[in-house]
Structures are given as structure tokens and as C-alpha cells.
Backbone as CSV, one residue per row, in Angstrom:
resi,resn,N_x,N_y,N_z,CA_x,CA_y,CA_z,C_x,C_y,C_z
1,UNK,-10.018,9.114,-112.028,-10.106,8.814,-110.437,-8.852,9.343,-109.613
2,UNK,-9.022,9.392,-108.399,-8.051,9.944,-107.600,-6.948,8.734,-107.050
3,UNK,-5.794,9.074,-107.208,-4.970,8.123,-106.740,-4.676,8.318,-105.184
4,UNK,-4.175,7.138,-104.765,-4.076,7.181,-103.230,-3.445,8.351,-102.507
5,UNK,-2.428,8.743,-103.245,-1.576,9.854,-102.137,-2.391,11.057,-102.479
6,UNK,-3.681,11.208,-103.045,-4.251,12.563,-103.129,-5.493,12.575,-102.384
7,UNK,-5.694,11.219,-101.899,-7.369,11.143,-101.195,-7.480,11.900,-100.050
8,UNK,-6.361,11.759,-99.392,-6.611,12.773,-97.806,-6.724,14.357,-98.184
9,UNK,-5.980,14.776,-99.045,-5.862,16.054,-99.681,-7.552,16.315,-100.032
10,UNK,-7.797,15.450,-101.047,-9.196,15.812,-101.554,-10.294,15.730,-100.452
11,UNK,-10.317,14.668,-99.401,-11.010,14.912,-98.195,-10.946,16.081,-97.786
12,UNK,-9.799,16.724,-97.391,-9.518,17.976,-96.594,-10.013,18.930,-97.244
13,UNK,-9.929,19.252,-98.624,-10.384,20.103,-99.420,-12.099,20.213,-99.535
14,UNK,-12.751,19.052,-99.475,-14.157,18.888,-99.762,-14.674,19.398,-98.587
15,UNK,-14.026,18.955,-97.335,-14.443,19.253,-96.052,-14.239,20.724,-95.718
16,UNK,-13.398,21.515,-96.232,-13.175,22.903,-96.119,-14.099,23.578,-96.704
17,UNK,-14.630,23.276,-97.988,-15.670,23.693,-98.823,-17.089,23.444,-98.235
18,UNK,-17.188,22.683,-97.297,-18.492,22.108,-96.681,-19.220,21.116,-97.527
19,UNK,-18.620,20.510,-98.366,-19.353,19.551,-99.298,-19.973,18.625,-98.809
20,UNK,-19.459,17.822,-97.672,-20.049,16.778,-97.133,-21.371,17.163,-96.414
21,UNK,-21.323,18.407,-95.680,-22.621,18.746,-95.299,-23.676,18.880,-96.262
22,UNK,-23.393,19.456,-97.366,-24.270,19.662,-98.377,-24.418,18.293,-98.928
23,UNK,-23.888,17.327,-98.922,-24.123,16.030,-99.454,-25.288,15.455,-98.345
24,UNK,-24.896,15.583,-97.354,-25.650,15.061,-96.223,-27.221,15.503,-96.161
25,UNK,-27.212,16.920,-96.741,-28.295,17.476,-96.784,-29.176,16.922,-97.981
26,UNK,-28.409,16.483,-99.146,-29.026,15.829,-100.249,-29.713,14.413,-99.754
27,UNK,-28.909,13.734,-99.030,-29.342,12.378,-98.416,-30.367,12.507,-97.619
28,UNK,-30.382,13.676,-96.730,-31.597,13.483,-95.859,-33.128,13.717,-96.289
29,UNK,-32.756,14.257,-97.887,-34.169,14.315,-98.614,-34.741,13.150,-99.155
30,UNK,-34.081,11.839,-98.980,-34.408,10.762,-99.488,-35.254,9.991,-98.555
31,UNK,-36.487,9.556,-98.789,-37.295,8.892,-97.587,-36.661,7.665,-96.835
32,UNK,-36.930,7.460,-95.703,-36.242,6.536,-94.925,-37.001,5.250,-95.221
33,UNK,-36.366,4.234,-95.365,-36.761,2.900,-95.972,-36.349,1.442,-94.998
34,UNK,-37.246,0.573,-95.255,-36.612,-0.717,-94.599,-36.959,-1.906,-95.491
35,UNK,-36.155,-2.871,-95.322,-36.589,-3.967,-96.267,-36.331,-5.230,-95.364
36,UNK,-36.107,-6.409,-96.294,-35.792,-7.801,-95.755,-34.303,-8.012,-95.606
37,UNK,-33.566,-7.224,-96.335,-32.003,-7.516,-96.237,-31.586,-8.547,-96.968
38,UNK,-32.409,-8.829,-97.845,-31.877,-10.210,-98.693,-30.500,-9.881,-99.521
39,UNK,-30.150,-8.681,-99.695,-28.885,-8.353,-100.282,-28.682,-8.396,-101.811
40,UNK,-29.744,-9.012,-102.506,-30.057,-9.115,-103.859,-29.598,-7.950,-104.600
41,UNK,-29.953,-6.692,-103.981,-29.461,-5.430,-104.623,-27.869,-5.231,-104.548
42,UNK,-27.183,-6.064,-103.402,-25.848,-5.746,-103.304,-24.894,-6.813,-104.315
43,UNK,-25.680,-7.612,-105.189,-24.852,-8.560,-106.135,-24.260,-7.504,-107.195
44,UNK,-24.806,-6.332,-107.576,-24.114,-5.646,-108.256,-23.889,-4.279,-107.641
45,UNK,-22.619,-3.786,-107.285,-22.374,-2.374,-106.593,-23.033,-1.234,-107.634
46,UNK,-23.764,-0.313,-106.870,-24.238,0.743,-107.561,-23.235,1.870,-107.862
47,UNK,-23.095,2.663,-108.686,-22.323,3.545,-109.039,-22.452,4.911,-108.240
48,UNK,-21.512,5.670,-107.803,-21.306,6.646,-106.971,-20.353,7.861,-107.735
49,UNK,-20.591,9.087,-107.207,-19.800,10.151,-107.566,-18.292,10.214,-106.632
50,UNK,-17.511,11.077,-107.124,-16.312,11.246,-106.311,-16.794,11.576,-105.064
51,UNK,-17.508,12.727,-104.848,-17.805,13.285,-103.702,-18.373,12.092,-102.664
52,UNK,-18.942,11.329,-103.324,-19.627,10.179,-102.487,-18.530,9.120,-101.953
53,UNK,-17.776,8.881,-102.979,-16.736,7.998,-102.459,-15.632,8.686,-101.490
54,UNK,-15.330,10.058,-101.530,-14.542,10.588,-100.335,-15.465,10.687,-99.253
55,UNK,-16.631,10.799,-99.237,-17.508,10.338,-98.041,-17.218,9.303,-97.442
56,UNK,-17.383,8.232,-98.164,-17.172,6.842,-97.644,-15.723,6.743,-97.372
57,UNK,-14.718,7.150,-97.734,-13.388,6.831,-97.489,-13.314,7.550,-96.099
58,UNK,-13.854,8.816,-95.947,-13.874,9.612,-94.760,-14.409,8.748,-93.515
59,UNK,-15.449,8.203,-93.886,-16.119,7.424,-92.787,-15.542,6.331,-92.374
60,UNK,-15.009,5.609,-93.222,-14.152,4.170,-92.901,-12.902,4.757,-92.036
61,UNK,-12.345,5.624,-92.513,-11.105,5.995,-91.624,-11.547,6.707,-90.183
62,UNK,-12.859,6.938,-90.056,-13.031,7.636,-88.916,-13.655,6.707,-87.929
63,UNK,-14.400,5.546,-88.581,-15.126,4.658,-87.746,-14.680,3.024,-87.720
64,UNK,-13.811,2.688,-88.939,-13.391,1.406,-88.873,-11.886,1.276,-89.600
65,UNK,-10.942,1.812,-89.250,-9.852,2.099,-90.193,-8.989,0.724,-90.385
66,UNK,-9.334,-0.153,-89.161,-8.792,-1.530,-89.069,-9.206,-2.387,-90.291
67,UNK,-10.455,-2.136,-90.644,-11.026,-2.973,-91.802,-10.564,-2.551,-93.111
68,UNK,-9.605,-1.703,-93.450,-9.047,-1.449,-94.839,-8.776,-2.508,-95.578
69,UNK,-7.807,-3.296,-94.899,-6.960,-4.481,-95.524,-8.003,-5.253,-96.115
70,UNK,-9.265,-5.643,-95.327,-10.245,-6.673,-95.729,-10.897,-6.132,-96.758
71,UNK,-11.475,-4.795,-96.868,-12.255,-4.143,-97.688,-11.366,-3.958,-99.184
72,UNK,-10.218,-3.670,-99.087,-9.466,-3.680,-100.253,-9.057,-5.091,-100.802
73,UNK,-9.130,-5.935,-100.024,-8.905,-7.529,-100.549,-10.287,-7.768,-101.340
74,UNK,-11.399,-7.575,-100.686,-12.610,-8.044,-101.404,-12.635,-7.021,-102.529
75,UNK,-12.195,-5.739,-102.569,-12.591,-4.931,-103.721,-11.666,-5.289,-104.768
76,UNK,-10.742,-5.764,-104.449,-9.475,-6.338,-105.667,-10.167,-7.395,-106.114
77,UNK,-10.869,-8.506,-105.466,-10.961,-9.477,-105.838,-12.382,-9.414,-106.655
78,UNK,-13.236,-8.640,-106.448,-14.387,-8.223,-106.924,-14.129,-7.539,-108.453
79,UNK,-13.190,-6.606,-108.522,-12.932,-5.933,-109.630,-12.393,-6.864,-110.651
80,UNK,-11.456,-7.873,-110.239,-11.068,-8.812,-111.303,-11.874,-9.744,-111.797
81,UNK,-12.777,-10.240,-110.653,-13.466,-11.650,-110.942,-15.058,-11.269,-111.021
82,UNK,-15.383,-10.042,-111.176,-17.028,-9.690,-111.286,-17.540,-10.390,-112.558
83,UNK,-16.611,-10.554,-113.713,-17.168,-10.900,-114.896,-17.253,-12.527,-115.295
84,UNK,-16.449,-13.122,-114.037,-16.194,-14.548,-114.166,-16.664,-15.488,-112.946
85,UNK,-17.063,-14.853,-112.263,-17.421,-15.361,-110.915,-18.643,-14.977,-110.364
86,UNK,-19.852,-15.519,-110.473,-21.272,-15.234,-109.989,-21.297,-15.014,-108.603
87,UNK,-20.420,-15.609,-107.775,-20.414,-15.410,-106.248,-19.873,-14.202,-105.689
88,UNK,-19.516,-13.241,-106.501,-19.110,-11.947,-106.122,-20.040,-10.940,-105.817
89,UNK,-20.054,-10.526,-104.718,-21.133,-9.518,-104.226,-20.241,-8.115,-103.881
90,UNK,-21.170,-7.184,-103.532,-20.316,-5.884,-102.989,-19.435,-6.105,-101.817
91,UNK,-17.986,-5.555,-102.261,-17.168,-5.733,-101.097,-17.245,-5.293,-99.512
92,UNK,-18.459,-4.422,-99.602,-18.769,-3.551,-98.571,-19.800,-4.372,-97.775
93,UNK,-20.343,-5.701,-98.085,-21.486,-6.362,-97.612,-20.760,-7.381,-96.439
94,UNK,-21.167,-7.455,-95.346,-20.725,-8.413,-94.460,-21.393,-9.768,-94.531
95,UNK,-21.200,-10.760,-93.718,-21.668,-11.894,-93.838,-23.065,-12.151,-93.236
96,UNK,-23.686,-10.966,-92.431,-24.975,-11.068,-92.130,-25.657,-10.106,-93.089
97,UNK,-25.356,-9.904,-94.343,-26.011,-9.216,-95.284,-26.179,-7.606,-94.902
98,UNK,-25.530,-7.118,-94.225,-25.400,-5.830,-93.645,-24.258,-4.910,-94.404
99,UNK,-24.781,-3.750,-94.558,-23.853,-3.036,-95.511,-22.825,-2.158,-94.385
100,UNK,-21.337,-2.496,-94.451,-20.436,-1.924,-93.514,-20.358,-0.401,-93.524
101,UNK,-20.704,0.076,-94.815,-20.593,1.553,-95.033,-21.984,2.370,-95.183
102,UNK,-22.962,1.578,-94.273,-24.380,1.811,-94.598,-24.656,3.369,-94.440
103,UNK,-24.105,4.180,-93.336,-24.222,5.591,-93.250,-23.647,6.480,-94.308
104,UNK,-22.449,5.869,-95.143,-21.999,6.637,-96.050,-22.421,5.956,-97.535
105,UNK,-23.390,5.100,-97.515,-23.831,4.538,-98.849,-24.089,5.743,-99.637
106,UNK,-23.891,5.353,-101.303,-24.122,6.257,-102.223,-25.824,6.494,-102.361
107,UNK,-25.856,7.584,-103.051,-27.277,7.783,-103.370,-27.945,6.915,-104.367
108,UNK,-27.450,6.160,-105.202,-27.932,5.135,-105.892,-28.532,4.001,-104.855
109,UNK,-27.773,3.715,-103.972,-27.993,2.379,-102.920,-29.457,3.197,-102.130
110,UNK,-29.273,4.174,-101.737,-30.331,4.994,-100.829,-31.630,4.909,-101.589
111,UNK,-31.523,5.019,-103.133,-32.634,5.026,-103.799,-33.368,3.774,-104.029
112,UNK,-32.483,2.710,-104.267,-32.766,1.425,-104.899,-34.368,1.029,-104.321
113,UNK,-35.087,0.526,-105.295,-36.377,0.011,-104.863,-37.630,0.971,-104.829
114,UNK,-36.858,2.249,-104.813,-37.850,3.434,-104.752,-38.188,4.242,-106.018
115,UNK,-37.484,4.165,-107.156,-37.671,4.833,-108.407,-38.708,4.233,-109.247
116,UNK,-38.887,2.915,-108.992,-40.055,2.223,-109.776,-39.531,1.974,-111.246
117,UNK,-38.261,2.069,-111.503,-37.832,1.777,-112.880,-37.129,0.314,-112.797
118,UNK,-37.126,-0.534,-113.746,-36.244,-1.650,-113.707,-34.930,-1.358,-113.833
119,UNK,-34.096,-2.166,-113.054,-32.549,-1.804,-113.009,-32.160,-2.259,-114.471
120,UNK,-32.573,-3.446,-114.826,-32.098,-3.811,-116.170,-32.589,-2.904,-117.365
121,UNK,-31.928,-3.044,-118.452,-32.392,-2.189,-119.587,-32.082,-2.752,-120.949
122,UNK,-32.462,-2.554,-121.903,-31.827,-2.644,-123.300,-30.353,-1.977,-123.195
123,UNK,-30.314,-1.100,-122.859,-28.742,-0.526,-123.052,-27.884,-1.241,-122.174
124,UNK,-28.289,-1.562,-120.841,-27.232,-2.502,-120.007,-27.251,-3.841,-120.699
125,UNK,-28.185,-4.285,-121.296,-28.037,-5.680,-121.894,-27.122,-5.522,-123.241
126,UNK,-27.185,-4.542,-123.857,-26.437,-4.002,-125.226,-24.880,-3.842,-124.599
127,UNK,-24.692,-3.424,-123.553,-23.243,-3.180,-122.993,-22.661,-4.544,-122.735
128,UNK,-23.419,-5.473,-122.076,-22.961,-6.787,-121.707,-22.533,-7.748,-122.736
129,UNK,-23.491,-7.236,-124.102,-23.113,-8.210,-125.146,-21.969,-7.516,-125.868
130,UNK,-21.486,-6.189,-125.419,-20.456,-5.632,-126.147,-19.181,-6.051,-125.591
131,UNK,-19.516,-6.517,-124.156,-18.250,-7.101,-123.445,-18.017,-8.554,-123.782
132,UNK,-19.004,-9.162,-123.977,-19.001,-10.380,-124.361,-18.178,-10.936,-125.739
133,UNK,-18.365,-9.890,-126.593,-17.882,-9.912,-127.990,-16.246,-9.621,-127.668
134,UNK,-16.015,-8.354,-126.808,-14.777,-7.858,-126.671,-13.849,-8.873,-125.965
135,UNK,-14.245,-9.699,-125.154,-13.291,-10.505,-124.265,-13.394,-11.937,-125.232
136,UNK,-14.237,-12.253,-125.950,-13.991,-13.491,-126.960,-13.316,-12.894,-128.089
137,UNK,-13.103,-11.626,-128.558,-12.446,-11.281,-129.850,-10.955,-11.164,-129.272
138,UNK,-10.842,-10.215,-128.319,-9.513,-10.020,-128.082,-8.574,-10.923,-126.930
139,UNK,-9.303,-11.744,-126.252,-8.811,-12.476,-125.357,-9.066,-13.897,-125.208
140,UNK,-10.010,-14.450,-126.134,-10.486,-15.618,-125.934,-11.066,-16.139,-124.866
141,UNK,-11.999,-15.273,-124.190,-12.559,-15.740,-123.018,-13.946,-15.853,-123.297
142,UNK,-14.656,-16.760,-122.875,-16.150,-16.961,-123.011,-16.628,-16.776,-121.581
143,UNK,-17.275,-15.378,-121.419,-17.834,-15.184,-120.074,-19.101,-16.104,-119.836
144,UNK,-19.190,-16.554,-118.403,-20.202,-17.450,-118.046,-21.845,-16.888,-118.423
145,UNK,-22.451,-18.027,-118.888,-23.693,-17.394,-119.145,-24.747,-16.847,-117.940
146,UNK,-24.454,-17.615,-116.773,-25.214,-17.014,-115.492,-24.622,-15.552,-115.349
147,UNK,-23.622,-15.113,-115.697,-23.069,-13.665,-115.328,-23.885,-13.021,-116.656
148,UNK,-23.536,-13.123,-117.871,-24.044,-12.648,-118.963,-25.697,-12.482,-119.017
149,UNK,-26.456,-13.234,-118.639,-27.641,-13.433,-118.552,-28.349,-12.767,-117.334
150,UNK,-27.611,-12.654,-116.232,-28.183,-11.897,-114.940,-28.747,-10.522,-115.240
151,UNK,-29.757,-10.384,-114.798,-30.597,-9.314,-114.493,-30.909,-8.815,-113.183
152,UNK,-30.503,-7.690,-112.330,-31.019,-7.181,-111.047,-32.206,-6.958,-111.192
153,UNK,-33.218,-7.423,-110.270,-34.335,-7.540,-110.543,-34.924,-6.156,-109.727
154,UNK,-36.045,-5.616,-110.143,-36.730,-4.633,-109.420,-37.116,-4.879,-108.207
155,UNK,-36.640,-4.328,-106.974,-37.212,-5.082,-105.528,-38.658,-4.373,-105.293
156,UNK,-39.090,-5.168,-104.815,-40.621,-5.001,-104.192,-40.821,-4.980,-102.703
157,UNK,-39.703,-5.304,-102.079,-39.489,-5.334,-100.773,-39.014,-4.301,-99.883
158,UNK,-38.871,-3.006,-100.511,-38.560,-1.899,-99.997,-39.711,-1.111,-99.481
159,UNK,-39.707,-0.663,-98.335,-41.015,-0.007,-97.692,-40.387,1.283,-96.962
160,UNK,-41.155,2.222,-97.642,-40.999,3.666,-97.010,-41.389,3.841,-95.548
161,UNK,-40.636,4.115,-94.682,-41.369,4.356,-93.342,-41.317,5.797,-92.942
162,UNK,-40.497,6.580,-93.637,-40.664,8.173,-93.403,-40.834,8.890,-94.539
163,UNK,-41.968,9.154,-95.273,-41.863,9.845,-96.608,-41.621,11.090,-96.343
164,UNK,-41.053,11.773,-97.596,-40.653,13.090,-97.451,-41.921,13.852,-98.374
165,UNK,-41.902,14.950,-98.713,-42.774,15.836,-99.447,-43.223,15.188,-100.864
166,UNK,-42.145,15.036,-101.781,-42.166,14.513,-102.953,-42.169,13.224,-103.093
167,UNK,-42.801,12.746,-104.257,-42.525,11.169,-104.481,-41.189,10.755,-105.014
168,UNK,-40.704,9.433,-104.793,-39.411,9.283,-105.107,-39.160,9.641,-106.518
169,UNK,-39.853,9.162,-107.523,-39.779,9.360,-108.863,-39.585,10.777,-109.422
170,UNK,-40.219,11.559,-108.591,-40.268,13.047,-108.880,-38.631,13.520,-108.233
171,UNK,-38.566,12.919,-107.065,-37.236,13.524,-106.350,-35.977,13.152,-106.812
172,UNK,-35.740,12.089,-107.312,-34.490,11.249,-107.741,-33.840,12.312,-108.774
173,UNK,-34.423,12.710,-109.975,-33.438,13.532,-110.722,-33.051,14.845,-110.055
174,UNK,-33.920,15.382,-109.350,-33.700,16.754,-108.530,-32.295,16.412,-107.708
175,UNK,-32.435,15.320,-106.999,-31.161,15.253,-105.885,-30.045,14.854,-106.671
176,UNK,-30.223,14.005,-107.884,-29.069,13.739,-108.678,-28.229,15.079,-109.194
177,UNK,-29.097,16.136,-109.540,-28.681,17.374,-109.930,-27.839,17.927,-108.902
178,UNK,-28.382,17.725,-107.615,-27.855,18.651,-106.510,-26.372,17.957,-106.363
179,UNK,-26.202,16.723,-106.519,-25.038,16.041,-106.130,-24.043,16.444,-107.379
180,UNK,-24.709,16.452,-108.542,-23.758,16.993,-109.666,-23.081,18.292,-109.334
181,UNK,-23.877,19.058,-108.744,-23.338,20.514,-108.543,-22.152,20.222,-107.642
182,UNK,-22.179,19.411,-106.664,-21.062,19.115,-105.721,-19.945,18.479,-106.572
183,UNK,-20.139,17.600,-107.290,-19.193,17.049,-108.226,-18.378,17.755,-109.062
184,UNK,-18.932,18.830,-109.314,-18.256,20.019,-110.248,-17.274,20.647,-109.646
185,UNK,-16.799,20.404,-108.250,-15.770,20.896,-107.661,-14.490,20.157,-107.851
186,UNK,-14.718,18.762,-108.553,-13.658,17.987,-108.868,-13.410,17.805,-110.350
187,UNK,-14.574,17.792,-111.040,-14.390,17.550,-112.390,-15.184,18.869,-113.336
188,UNK,-14.754,19.002,-114.435,-15.565,19.985,-115.313,-16.996,19.388,-115.682
189,UNK,-17.860,20.132,-116.172,-19.036,19.788,-116.588,-19.121,18.658,-117.812
190,UNK,-18.169,18.829,-118.591,-18.019,17.733,-119.824,-17.674,16.394,-119.157
191,UNK,-16.826,16.568,-118.494,-16.780,15.206,-117.725,-17.689,14.674,-116.783
192,UNK,-18.469,15.428,-116.020,-19.504,14.999,-115.315,-20.671,14.432,-116.077
193,UNK,-20.774,14.846,-117.386,-21.893,14.691,-118.358,-21.488,13.258,-118.982
194,UNK,-20.220,13.178,-119.121,-19.944,11.765,-119.527,-20.020,10.688,-118.537
195,UNK,-20.079,10.960,-117.442,-20.277,9.924,-116.231,-18.956,9.142,-116.415
196,UNK,-18.019,9.649,-116.414,-16.518,8.878,-116.311,-16.478,8.563,-114.918
197,UNK,-16.514,9.566,-113.682,-16.436,9.389,-112.612,-17.642,9.052,-111.786
198,UNK,-18.851,8.282,-112.443,-19.982,7.819,-111.906,-19.886,6.283,-111.794
199,UNK,-18.850,5.733,-110.897,-18.725,4.344,-110.993,-18.923,3.681,-109.619
200,UNK,-18.835,2.618,-109.219,-19.008,1.821,-108.001,-17.630,2.336,-106.987
201,UNK,-18.130,2.207,-105.671,-16.964,2.584,-104.722,-15.930,1.432,-104.986
202,UNK,-16.182,0.406,-105.499,-15.224,-0.549,-105.545,-14.125,-0.248,-106.736
203,UNK,-14.667,0.414,-107.559,-13.820,0.958,-109.016,-12.965,2.096,-108.335
204,UNK,-13.688,2.998,-107.608,-12.897,3.985,-107.289,-11.707,3.806,-106.355
205,UNK,-11.984,2.862,-105.427,-10.896,2.116,-104.673,-9.638,1.316,-105.383
206,UNK,-10.171,0.562,-106.363,-9.394,-0.077,-107.206,-8.204,0.810,-108.022
207,UNK,-8.929,1.523,-108.715,-8.383,2.705,-109.486,-7.305,3.407,-108.752
208,UNK,-7.507,3.602,-107.436,-6.548,4.469,-106.600,-5.546,3.581,-106.073
209,UNK,-5.681,2.671,-105.874,-4.967,1.645,-104.834,-3.984,0.603,-105.972
210,UNK,-4.742,-0.048,-106.989,-4.070,-0.970,-107.607,-3.286,-0.224,-108.799
211,UNK,-2.360,-0.863,-109.266,-1.152,-0.001,-110.353,-1.991,-0.438,-111.796
212,UNK,-1.674,0.433,-112.686,-2.240,0.404,-113.960,-1.845,-0.649,-114.703
213,UNK,-0.519,-1.122,-114.520,-0.080,-2.439,-115.161,-0.791,-3.700,-114.774
214,UNK,-1.128,-3.758,-113.278,-1.812,-4.787,-112.767,-3.301,-5.069,-113.363
215,UNK,-3.856,-3.700,-113.503,-5.192,-3.374,-113.920,-5.338,-3.766,-115.624
216,UNK,-4.177,-3.698,-116.175,-4.047,-4.156,-117.555,-4.066,-5.472,-117.627
217,UNK,-3.516,-6.383,-116.458,-3.585,-7.723,-116.616,-4.956,-8.314,-116.195
218,UNK,-5.988,-7.653,-116.165,-7.522,-8.132,-115.682,-7.700,-9.262,-116.450
219,UNK,-7.634,-9.472,-117.819,-8.396,-10.469,-118.622,-7.178,-11.654,-118.374
220,UNK,-6.151,-11.692,-118.113,-5.137,-12.783,-117.753,-5.511,-13.401,-116.438
221,UNK,-6.027,-12.594,-115.319,-6.607,-13.079,-114.075,-7.900,-14.013,-114.488
222,UNK,-8.734,-13.290,-115.134,-9.993,-13.767,-115.637,-9.899,-15.384,-116.260
223,UNK,-9.009,-15.251,-117.088,-8.666,-16.608,-117.945,-8.221,-17.531,-116.839
224,UNK,-7.007,-17.375,-116.074,-6.590,-18.185,-115.040,-7.768,-18.766,-114.181
225,UNK,-8.594,-17.779,-113.872,-9.708,-18.354,-112.919,-10.712,-19.142,-113.580
226,UNK,-10.927,-18.848,-114.637,-11.985,-19.738,-115.697,-11.258,-20.912,-115.767
227,UNK,-10.292,-21.249,-116.094,-9.579,-22.434,-116.167,-9.343,-23.308,-115.064
228,UNK,-9.053,-22.690,-113.782,-8.754,-23.519,-112.593,-9.575,-23.196,-111.456
229,UNK,-10.331,-22.278,-111.666,-10.952,-21.387,-110.073,-9.981,-20.669,-109.375
230,UNK,-9.011,-20.536,-109.696,-7.985,-19.663,-109.043,-7.086,-19.034,-109.833
231,UNK,-6.457,-17.667,-109.401,-5.416,-17.041,-110.049,-4.318,-16.766,-109.308
232,UNK,-3.058,-17.208,-109.539,-1.795,-17.024,-108.701,-1.649,-15.428,-108.881
233,UNK,-1.933,-14.958,-110.040,-1.754,-13.569,-110.267,-2.537,-12.706,-109.465
234,UNK,-3.661,-12.812,-109.178,-4.449,-12.257,-108.483,-4.451,-12.424,-106.957
235,UNK,-3.572,-13.461,-106.631,-3.283,-13.666,-105.189,-2.138,-12.683,-104.804
236,UNK,-1.261,-12.775,-106.009,-0.304,-11.614,-105.637,-0.592,-10.350,-105.551
237,UNK,-1.614,-9.897,-106.265,-2.248,-8.626,-106.431,-2.827,-8.144,-105.031
238,UNK,-3.451,-9.254,-104.452,-4.296,-8.974,-103.164,-3.084,-8.849,-102.095
239,UNK,-2.234,-9.616,-102.004,-1.200,-9.542,-100.928,-0.530,-8.152,-101.291
240,UNK,-0.340,-7.656,-102.421,0.652,-6.517,-102.475,-0.096,-5.239,-102.205
241,UNK,-1.461,-5.180,-102.745,-2.457,-4.310,-102.746,-3.257,-3.805,-101.397
242,UNK,-3.545,-5.020,-101.016,-4.576,-4.721,-99.779,-3.923,-4.025,-98.538
243,UNK,-2.523,-4.197,-98.683,-1.807,-3.625,-97.568,-1.380,-2.298,-98.016
244,UNK,-2.039,-1.449,-98.545,-1.640,-0.131,-99.092,-1.400,0.903,-98.256
245,UNK,-1.768,0.657,-96.834,-1.587,1.643,-95.814,-2.527,2.898,-96.017
246,UNK,-3.785,2.820,-96.379,-4.700,3.869,-96.444,-4.845,4.665,-95.215
């Protein structure tokens, strides 16, 4: 992940290589859609590549730089509490269920509801069960059942209003491959194949802003929150890192 002090340089390099224009050309091939804005899909932030994260970073800096402290606070809270607070939603969602970075949302958000595949899978349930066992064994934490059992539903409310030539199911793997080619500017193919950099915007942000030592205490924050509904440690991190001066 890119540390904060390298973000602006990375944006400049990507811009010089024309990567943002190429990314936009990929996005333009996704069918235009509309929905009822229930924001259920925003319960779990969708993953994004580094190039998409840089595109979002550039978008916020250009259009709403004053919102960085609030976005960072929400991102920090989400990162530390997503496994213990069922009320957490994507930090980029506003009170009206509108995405504050809609123009720069990642490919996975643009394709949500179009691929026809169920978001939850045996693999995802298996990963969650592994987390349950890990936190129980290593930290004595019992993750809440409402979080463990949650499955993001397949959305039936997305409507295509301007279809392109190819069907979404056929289009998705082709466009993901195109974004993968752009991602190789930042990471070698083996890292790309491991999907190490394919994480939600919130993770990209937190990894770049919050210190490793603070992230190491994530389980302690979770335990404090489960015990009292609040974490003094987390409040300290929010105060410290949400004013990072992006």
C-alpha cells in the first residue's frame, strides 16, 4: 500500500503516463444504470486497485479537499469496527445514501447488480469463519452473530438505462483485465495475481495514514468496543490520524 508521503508523487506519475484517461475509458464501457439508492450495497465497501484509489484520491483533492478530515475519521472507524459494529457502512456514503465519490467509484461498485453472480459465496463464508476462529483463539473475542452471518444480497433493483454492446457478464472479465494492465505500473504481475492490492478504498486510506503500531492494536479496539460500546483507544486514533493533512 502507498504511504501518505508517496501519494501525490504516485498521482503525478500515473497522470504523466495517461493512466487516468485509460481508466476512464474502461469505466465508460460499463452500462449506465439507475437504482433506488437503498445503499444496501454500501454496507460492505467493494475492493479497488491502486490505480482506482489514486483516481479517487485525485478526485477528492480536486473537488472537496475540505472533506478529508471527515472521510478519514469515517474510514478509521470503519477499519477498526467493521467486525464488531453492524452499523458501519462505507465511509464515502453520505446521510442521503449518496456516494460522495460517485464519479470516481471503483469498477466493482459500477458493476454491482449487473454481473448476475451472488456476492456471498462459500469462499467468503469460509473466510469469515476463519476470522471468527482467529479472533476467538488469539484475542478471546467473539464476533457478533449479525456480522458473522451477514450476506450481501444480490441486488435486483439495478436497471440498465444505456446498455453497451456486450452483456455485463461478458464484459466484466475483459474490463477487469484492462484495469489489471494499468495496475502493473505499480506492482509486478505476481503481486497483482495475489490480489494483495485489491482492497476497498477504506483499507487503502487507512494503510497509508494510520501507523502500523496503531493498526496492530485493532483487536484491542474491537474488544473495548464490544465491552462498552466505545473505545478510548480508537477515539485517540481518530483525533490523531484524521487530521493527517492530506
